[in-house]
N, C-alpha and C positions, 0 to 999 in steps of 0.2 A: 596479897597472896605471895607466898614465898616461891622461890625458883626450884621447888622440888620437882622431880621427875614423875611421869605418868606413863603408863603403857596405853597406846592408842591402837584400838582393836577394830578392825572392820570384819564383819562376817558376811556370808552369803545367807540367803534366806533359809536354806537348810541347815544353818548353824556351822558350816564348814568355815574354816579360818581363811580370811582374804588378806589384804594389806594389813601389816601390824608393824609398829616400831615404837621406840621411846621418845619422848619429847619433854621439854621443860615448860612447866606452867608459868606463864608470863604474867596473867592477870585477868580481870573481867571488866566488861563496860557493858553498855546498853545493848550491845549486839551478842553478847555471850561470853564464853570462856576463851581465852587464847592461849595456844601452845605454841612453841617455837622449836626449830631445828637448825642449828648451823651447817653451813657446807660441811660435807663429810659424814653426815649421819647416815646411819645405815637402816634398812628396812627390809622386810621380806613380804613377798606375795604368797600367802598360804604357808606350806611348808618348804617352798624353794629356798635355795641359798640366798643369803643377804646381797642386796645391792647397796651401792654408795651413792648418795644424792650429791652431785656436784654443786648445787646452789642451795642457799639457805631458804627457808620458807617459814611461814607461820600459818597456823591452821586454827581457824574460827569454828567454834562448836557452839551453836545456838542452844539456848536452854529449851525451847519448845517448837523447834521447826524440823521439817524433814529434809535437811540438808547440812553438809559442811562445806567449808571453803578453804582451800589453800591459796595464800597469797605468796608468789614466788619472786625472789630477788633477781634482779637483773645480772647476767645476760640470759636467764631462762627464757625460752622462746614462748612458755605459756606463763601470762602474767596472772591470771586467777583460773583455779580449776576447783568447780563446785560438784561434790558428789551428791546425788539424790539418795538420801539415805533415811532410815528411821531416825527418830529423835534420839540423840546421844544419851546414854545411860551411865552415871558415874557410881563406882563402887570400888572401894579398897584400893586406891591407886590405879585405876584404870578407867577408861571411856571406852564403850563399846557401842557400835551401831551396826545395822545392817545395809550394806551397799545394795542399793536396787537398780544398779546398771546405768541409769540415764546420767550424763554429765553435762553441765553448761561450762563452757571453756571460753574465756578471753584471751586470744593470742596478744603478744606483745604489739603486734602490728595492727591491732584493733579489731580483727575479726572475731566475731561470737558464733560458736559452734554450738549445737545440741548434738551431743555425741552418743553413741551406742544404743540407738533406737533398735537395732536389730537384736542385740543382745537383750535388751528389755522384753521384746516380744517373745524371744526364745525362752528366757526364764520364767515368763508368766505361765508357760505351759511345764516346763522342767520342774520348777519349784511350787506351782499351783498357787501362784499368788491370789489371795482374795481379792474381791472387788474393790474393797475399800483402800487396800494397799496400791492397786493399779490406779485407782482415781487420785489419792494423795500424791503419788509419784508424777503423775501427768500434770496435775494442777501446780505443784511445786515447781516443776521444770518449766512451765509457761511462765510463772511469776518470776522465776529467777532469770530467765530469758529477757524479759522486760527490764527487771532491776538491774542486771549487769550491762545491757545495752544503753540504759539511760545513765549509768553511772551513779544510781541511787545509793545512799549510804547501807553497807560499808563498802561498796563497790567503786567509789569514786576515784580514789586514789589510794596508793600503798599505805597501809595502816602503820601508825607510828610504832606498833608493836615489832615490825620487821628490823627496825634500827637496833634491837635487842639481841638480835641473832647474826647479824651481818658484820 
């Protein structure tokens, strides 16, 4: 896979724009497609002004799973940040998924956090998540909590892909 650029687009369930940025395609392995962003990459939340990320990161986009995972370079206090999201869809130089609010986070100090349960509950009502979406999100979050806590692949160590953007 070449190091071409791709647009990474997270949306909310109603289709509105959420986090979005450009990233470099790094390659593929048994876990999915990897993209990378060096320190200084900019991204936007919805239509808000861009922010600049101070630390490099790589983003894993599984081929058929309801999550994505950022692996952040030190000294970022967040080591791994998994978004529970619909299966990434690729088309014409972009990858798009729907952010379903729940996040599984491993802090650099080893703490594991299931974040935004309140937002998930609120958005179930606001966006009228169907029962299968709610169940997939909950099941995926529970599986990721176990995998990230256990350090199961690909969550055991910083992926070699990170060296391509640091």
